[in-house]
N, C-alpha and C positions, 0 to 999 in steps of 0.2 A: 384773917389768915384762913386759907382753905382747909377744909376737913380732910385729913388723910387717915382716918381711923379704920377704914375697911380695905381689904386686899385689892378689891376692884378699883377703888379710887387711887390707891398707891400705884397700881399697874398703869392706870390711865395717866397719872402724873409723869411716871417714868417714860411712857411711850411718847408723850408730847415733848418732853425734854430731849429724848433721843432723836426725834425727828428734827427738832430745832437745831441740835448740834451737828448731826450727821447728814441731814437732808434726805433720809430714807426711812421707810417703815421697818420696824424690827420684827423679827420672828422670835419665838421663845428661846431658840438656841443661837440667835445672832451674836457673833463675837464683836465687842465694841471696837477692838483694834483691827479686826478683819474687815470691818465696815468702814474703815478709813479714820478711826479715832486716833487722837494723839493727846499729848499733855495739855495743849491749849483747849481742845474740845472737851476734855475731862472737866476742866475748870468751868467751861461754859455750861455743861450739863448739870454739874453739881450746883452751880450758882442758881440755875433755874429751879431745881428741886428744893433748895433751901428757901427760896422766895415763896414756894408753895407750902412751906411748913413741914418739909421732910428732913429728918436728921440723916445726913449722908456726907461722906468726905471722899476725896480722891482715892484713898486706899480701898474704899468699898468698890470702886470701879476697877481698880487694878486687881483686886483679889476675886471679885465676882466675875469679871470679864464678859460673860454673856448676859443677855437681857434677863433671863430667869435667875442667873447667879447674882446679878446686881439687885434684882427685885427682892430676893430673899434676905439681903443685908439692909434693906431700907426699914425705917421705923418712924412713926409719927413724932413730931417734936412740937410741944406747945410754944417753945421759944428757941429758935435755932441760933440766936445771937450769943454765942459763948466766946468772948474775945479775951484779949490780954489786958492786964491792968494798965491804965494810962500812965505815961511818964509824967514827971513834973511839968507844969506849964513853963513857958519861956523857951530857952534855947534847947536844942536836942542835937545829938550827933547825926551825921549823914548816914543814909543807908549805904550798904557796901558798894552797890553799883554807882551811886551818886559820888562816893569818894573816888572810885575808879575814873569816873567821868571828869572830875575836877583835876585828877592827876594827869590827864591827857593834855591839859593846857591848850584848849582850842582857841583859834583866833576868834575875836569878837564873841566871847562866851554868852552874851545876852541874845545872840542870834543863832539859835539851834533849836528848831521847833518840830513838833509833830502835830498833825491836825487833819481836818476834814473840810470839804465843801459839800454841804447838803443841798438837795433840791427839795423844796417844800411845795406841797400841793396847795396848802392854805397860804394866806398872806397875813400873818399876825402883825399886830401893832408893835413898833420898836420897843415901847415901854414894856410890853409883855415878854419880849425876848430878853431884855435887860434884867427883868425880875427873875426869869427862869435861870439865867446865868448866875445871879446872886444867890438864889436858893441852891443851885448846884454847888457853888463854892461853900455855902453853909454846911452842906452835907459832907463835902470832901475837903479835909484840911489841906491836902496837897495843892489845891487850887488857890490857896491864900497863905502860902508859906514864903518867907523871905530867906535869902541865903547869904552868908558871909563866906566867900570862897577862901579868903585868907586863913580863917580859923576853922574852916570845914565844919560849920554849924548851920543849923536851920532854926527858924523861929516862926511859929504859927501865929498868924495875925487874927484878930477877932472878926474881921470881915474882909471881903475882897477889896483891895485898894483902888480908888478911882472908879471910872466908868468903864465897864468891860466891853461895851458895845459901841461900834462906829457904824453909822448909816451912810452908805455910798450911793448917791443918786447919779448913777451912770447907766449908759446903754449896755445891752448884753455883750456887744462886741468889745467893749472896753472893760468888762467885768474882770477878766483874767488878770490884766496888768494892774488894775486898781486893787484887787485882792492881794496880789503879790507884794504890793507896796506896803501892806499892813503887817508884813512879817517881822519888821524890825522894831516893834514897839515894846518889847519885853524889857524888864529891869529886875534882875535877880535880887539885887540889894534891897529894893523897895517892895518885893513880893508881887510885882506885876508879872505874873506867869501865865495868866489866862486872858485871852483877848478874842473878840469876835467881830465880824463885819457882816452887815445885812445889805443886800442889793435888792430893793423892792421889786424892780421891773421884772427880772427873770426869776425872782423868788429864790435867791441863792443865799445861804447862810454859811459863812466860813467860821469855824471854831478852831483856834490855834492855842496850844499849850506848850510851854517850854519843855524840852526833852529832859532836862534835869528833874522835872516834876513827875514824869510818868513814863511807862514803857508802852510798847505796842498793844499788849493785851488790854491795858487800861483804857485805850481809845474806845474799845467795844463797850466797856462799862460806862464810860462817859456818854456815848451815844444813846445807850439804853435809858440812862437816867435823865438825860436832857429831853428825850422824846416824851417821857412821862410828865416832866415838868412843863414843857412847852406846849404839847398837844393834848395831854390828858389832864393837866393841872394837879396831878398827884404829887405829894411831897415824898412819900415812901419812907422807909426806915433808913437811917444812916448805916454805913458799913459796920460790920462787927468789929473790925480792927482798922485803926488809922495808921499811917506810915510811922509816926513817932512811937506808937506802941510796938511796932515791929522792930524799929531801931533799938528800943530799950531791950527787947527780947534778944536781939543779936548781941548786945553788950553783955547781958547776963550769960549767954552761951560762951562768949569769949573768956569769961572768968571761971568757967567750969572745966571739968576734966576732959570732956569730949573735944575741946578746942586743941589741947595738946596732942591728943591722939590723931586728930585730923591733920595737924601741922606735920607730924612725923610721917604720916602716910603720903602727903604731898611731896615732902622732901625726898622720899625714897624713889620717886620716878627717875628714869635715866636722863637727868638733866645734863650730864657731862657730854652727851652726844648731840645736844641741841644747839643750833646756830640759826641766824636769820636766813631766810630765803634770799639767794643772790638776785640782784637786779641786772637787767641788760642795759639800762640807761640811767642816768643820775640827775634828771631834771627835778624841779621843786615839787612836782606832783600835787599842785593845788586842785581844788574841787573842779574847776572847769575841764581838767584833763581826765577826769574819771569817766570810764565807759564800761560796758558789760558785754560778755559773750555768754550765750545760753545754749542748752541742748535738752532734749526731752526723751524720756522712756515712756512708751505708751501705757505701760502698766506699772504702777509703783510697787516695788517689792515689799513684803512684810518686813517690819523693822527697818524702814527706809532711813530713819535718822542715823543710826549707828553705821549702817552699810554705806550710805553716801559719804559720811564723814571719813570713814576708813578708806574708801575707794579714792576719794579726792586726795587724801594725804599720801596714799601710795603713788598716785600719778605725779604729785609734786616731787616726792623723794626720787622717783625714777628720772624725771626730767632734769633735776638739778644735782643728781648724784649725792644725795644727803644720807647720812647714817641714821638720822632720826628727825622727826618733825613735831613741833608742838602746835596744836590747834586750839585756839580759844573758842570753846563752845558755849552756847547760851543755855542757861537753866532758868526756867520761868518762876521758880521759887514761890509757888502759891499754896504750898502745903507744909510749911515749916512750923515747928513748935506746937502742932495740933490746933492752930488757930484758923478761923474762917477768913481767908484772904480773897475769896472769889469775887467779892463785890468792892474790893479796895482799889482806889486809884492811887498809884504810886509807882516809883521806879524800883519795883521789886525784883525785876530780872537780875540774875547774877551771871557771871562768866567764870568758867573754870577751864584749865588746860588739860588736854589729852596728849600724852607723848606717845607717838607711834614710832615703831622701829622699822627700818628697812630690812629687806631680805628677799628670799626667793619669791618671785611674782606668783608662782603657782599656789603658794600657801599664804597669800596676803591676808585673807579673812581670818584664818585660824590664828595668825600672829596678832592681828588687830584685836581679836576677842580677848587674848591674854592681856594686851595693853589696856583694854577697857576694864578688865577685872581688877586692875591695880588701883583704880580710882576710889577714893573714899565715898561712902554712901551719901554723905552730906555735901552735895556739890556746891551749895552756897558758901561753904566754909572757906574756899580759896580767896574770894574777894574780901570776906570778913577778916581773915587773918592778914591779908596783905595790905589792905587799904583802910581799915577802921580800927577803932579801939586803942589807938596809940601804940599798937604792938609792932606794926610794920614787918611782921614775919614774912618770910618767903620773898623778900623784896629784891634780892640779887639774882633771882633765877633768870636764865636766858629765855628769849622768845624768838620763835621763827617768824613772827609778824604775820600770822595767818589766822583768820577768824572764820567760824562756821555759824551761820544763823539758819537753823532748820526751822522754817516757819510752818511746814506741814500744811494743815488745812486752815491756816490763818486767813486765807482769802475768803473762806466761808463765813468767818466772823464778820468780815467787812462788807459782805454782800448785802446783808440786811434785807433779804428778799420779802419777808413778811411785814416789814416795818414801813411806817409812813415817813420817817426821817431817813430818806434814801441818799446814798452818795450821788453827787452830781457827776455828769460826764467828764468834767474837767477836774483834775486833781490840783491840790495846792502847789504853788510854785515859789521858788526862792526861799526855801525853809532853812537854809544854812548860808553862812558867809562864804562868798567866793574865795576869800583869803585862807580858808581852812584847809589843812592837809589831813588826810586820813591817818589814823595811828597804825593801820595795817597795810601791808603790801598786796595781799591777796584776800579778798572778802568773798567767801563762799556762801551761797544761799540755796536752800532747797524748798520747793513748794510742791504740794500735791493738789492738782486742780483737775476735777472730773476724773479722778483715779489715775491720772498720768503724773509722773514725777518730772519736774523741770529743775535742772541744775544750772545755776548762774555763777559766774565769777565776775566780780567787780574789781577793776584795777585802773591804774593810771597809765596812760600812754607815754608819760615821762619815765616810766619804769620798764614797761614790757611792750614788745611787738604784739599786735593783735593775733598774728599766726601762732605765737607761743601759747597764748591763752586758749585759742581754738584747739590746739593740740592737747592741752590739759583737760578741757571739757570732753573731748572725744575719747581720750584714754579712760577717764573716770567712768563714762557711760559704758565703755567696753568691759571694764572690770565688773560693773553691776550686771550687765547682760550675761556675762559668764556665770555669775552667781545664780541668775534666774533660770538658766537652762538646766 
């Protein structure tokens, strides 16, 4: 572990982690959020610092804010691995978002994956790749966990089942279709949730993990750890917290007084005004009918997450003449219960509803701020209360069938500019069943790329005309531009 005992070394560690997360050199007064930081990049920076032996948490970034302010809160740690007690071996309850995923009842549940295709400079032996994957699964329990969807339970296996690697001896022109064909090999009941394919000629390595096993942030952790194992041969320390430890902590929270307080706060939102967003057409809306419309602001406003969500909600309420709109927003849930989850692979992301009220367009942001202040501080609590612990609280609340995934600077995590295990030019294909239907009618997404804000709406042409969605995107960006002036 690196020595962090002097202020100069501590500052150097923070400067390096800042550059890695934000892609720019900090000044003493540089503001983390003003430099493009968000919750995902907080986790990235904290993870790097903890690996360097620095005792730091997301709250230190939130409260310190500037480079110097964060630096003053850092302290050396001889051992930064302070986790939660392990749950009993054997079966464990699902994490809140896993339970939500199961409740959606997707078509062909074994075929719903996240993954990457990497371009390798070296040409490792297949045996070395397979061994790296096995050691990766040894480190992360999520990669060797079986699921019983009927009983909503998980079971950690002693080792990854079967052979995780397939070698494809195909030409580069055939690699894309050959890799896509590997997407259907997962088996949740048997714990086959990790798979990989190696194409030696063009040196392409595809790594696919079932979505029930991990969230998008976990992909960056997986890539970091696989690079160490595959290219550097280092085993590293296991994460401080495994998913079943976190699941046990959620269960303890559900049995405590804070759960009842959060349940009452969620129930007080103005649900009586919420209804589904109307559709223009009533086709089956399967996956092949999904498409997107996007628009961009050249400069992302400060606080883009809340602003974009509120502006998009306002545009939808105006277009469909709705008195209120519930938007299911994502919460990355990497700082719950005081545990170090920054290096954990798991489906830790949670979803929580924001109920926005319609009103005078001139005061949309002031009204939205009031709506945001009504939310409980523990955003993970909604999924926990509604989908886990056998409580099934909040289960009859209406939904507008709208989702917001503000990814912010997530693209920076996936660029891996300084890494040797780099994303290939071609992304994975066929990662979900064509028979699947989306649980939402409107899926809103926000990305910050090179300081510009891109807003995207994903929708089915079985439900809406493209011109309708183009109008929603344009109106959302108009509202944001008005705030920026």
